[in-house]
Steps between C-alpha positions, in 0.01 A plus 500: 500500500425649839266431797301830492217652705295775350277753687185585301246759606120439512481624133749239379786748461839368586658724769821309563682179467784332688738222393605267779854574598573225756462156355418196708743217429510298179120503478517871402841514340403228244183689404569876517768760499531743796371849458731790581274792586398617844158388612245778435288711736178610331198709614165340463175590676665732750758240601866450411549137386830314480536197275711196574486138363514198717850429642587873495291574808730266692780757469454770770684763291250474220196566720696779688592667176138514393387632842772765495385611154147541638324170441212450745377162359740239368326267241664157450370240255681174575526122452633378830524131605363362836849423624560874513185595697734692739493776243132558572511428871827669596656715230200683359370626840857611581533687163170676555591605851862600448392715206157596631332415172208276392626186335263325263625150400310310233632145493427231242355171620467152356743301286691578184713220368731377780438810715230551769403849607376585845239773486476699825463827323467781747477866575700632788457828682790739559529388861564143387156356581324278242199682364397200293643162397372248250532125538676259268233487239394774254326780691412857432603750774356853488677735737467863566818684590432797736698818518433520877666163551808603308524837685451328846769241419745768386439698816561202723784334305733776386753290313489705177520836682783379733718352220856609493617409147811724559614258776501198265802391310 
């Protein structure tokens, strides 16, 4: 069994799926096996979307890989606990900025068994600014991503263009 995200188009047609590769502690390891395939980049509605699941977004190389392969929006369904709010307040804005991508993070909230989940779902612009953030309770966020915002961010923050992968070991 795997933790899997599936991208479905407006007509209900499955476009892609991704099995979570980076498992979070015993909570994940007891429930699912790790996937082995690279996270996909898929075109939808004129945008290139990258798919990650939960803990995976906390690994900078996963987001960078999607950005290098052309992702413009990284979609991350997740179930993060309040004690890890630094993910939303620190890491996600950094991931968006350092890769000049939109990051859309949909976090579970409420309780399930012994675990509490923290909400704070959010959409982050490619310059690291918070476009929208939910509270701790269930909430629907509707956010438009704008090509102009992406282009402006990539013009100002040239991390992707200035990369030197040949200088890395």
